N, C-alpha and C positions, 0 to 999 in steps of 0.2 A: 506496501497500502506505499501511495506517495506520501508523504508528511506537506499536512497543509492541502492536500486533498479534500472536496466536498466529500468525500468515503471516512477517509484518514479522521477528520469534526465532527461527522455526523455518529460515529465508534464511536470518540474522545465521549460525544453527550450525555450518551447514551450509556457507556459506562460509569462514567460521575453521578450519574444521575439515577442509576444501581446502588452501586455501590452509597450514595444518601439516605433512600428503601431500605436500603440492609442494616446502616448505620442505624436510624430513626425506629430496630425492629420493624419492619412491616415487608418482609421478604415476598408475600403477595405480589407488594406493586412492583416491587424488581424486576422479576418475572417477567415480562413483558418485553421490560429495556432491557434485561438479557438476553431473550430472544432476536428480536430485533438487531443488538450487537452479533450475535453469533451469526446472520447471514451479511449482514457486514464482514468482520474479522474472520469469515472462516478461510480464507486464499493462507494466509499465513499464521503459519502453525505460533508463534510464538500470542497471539492475542487470541485465536480461535484457543487455544490451549488455558488462557486467563479466563475465556469466558464462560469456560466450562468450569472453572474451577472457584467464577462466582456462581455458577447455575450448582455447585453442592452445598456451597454454604449454605443458598436461598431456602435448599432444598433443606440443610438441618435442621435449622430455625422454624423452617412445617414442620422437623418432622415427618415428613414425605420420603416411607424405607422404597417407592415405586421409583421415584425422582431420582436419589442418594444410588444406587444402580443402578440408576439411570447413566447419573454424571459418571459416575468410577466405572461403568461401560469403555462412557464416551473421554473419557481421557486417558484409556489405553486403545482405543482403537483411535484416534489421533492420529498420530505418529504413523501408523501403519495409511491409513487415508491420503496422509502428505504424504508418502514416498513411493505410493503405487496410483495416488492421479482419481483416487473415488472420492473428492468429494461433492456431495448431492447439493446443488447451488439453490439457494432457496430454504434450503432444511434448519429450522428452528433453534433446533438444536436441544432440544425433551424429550422425555422417556415414553414422552401417548405418541410419536410420530418417528418413524425404524429411522435407524445414525446410516443406512441408503437411500433415504427417499425424495430425493428432488419435490423440491414444491415451488407454485407458482412465484413467485415476484412481488410482495406490491405497489403499488403505481409508485410509491414514492422513496421506493430503495432502488426503484430498476437502474432508472442516472445513476444512481451512484456508483455500483456494484460497474457502469467501466469507467467514470470520469476520469481513471488515474491511466486507465490502456492510450497507449499511443497513439 
C-alpha cells in the first residue's frame, strides 16, 4: 500500500476508530471497522495480520468463542494466503464467512483498492 494513498488513509482511520472502540469497551462497535480495515489492508501481510490481531482482541472482549477460534485460524492462514497468492478480494475476515470466499466490494471501497496501482 502506498503511504499517503487514499487507501492507506482509509485503513488508518478504520483501525484508529476500531482501537478507540476497543479501548472504550465497545468491541461490537469495533467489528465493522475492523472488517473494513481487513478489506483495505489484506494485500499487505503486516496490515493483514494487525487486523486479525485486533479482531482476536475484539472476539476476546465479546467472549465469542467461535470468533476467537476463527481469528486464530486466520492468523495461521494469513501467511499461507500471502505466500500462495490466494487472498479472496473483499473478504471481511470474520468467522461468519469462509476465509477463502471472495466477496463483493462495497462501492465506497472499490475505488480505494485501485488507488495506488500504477
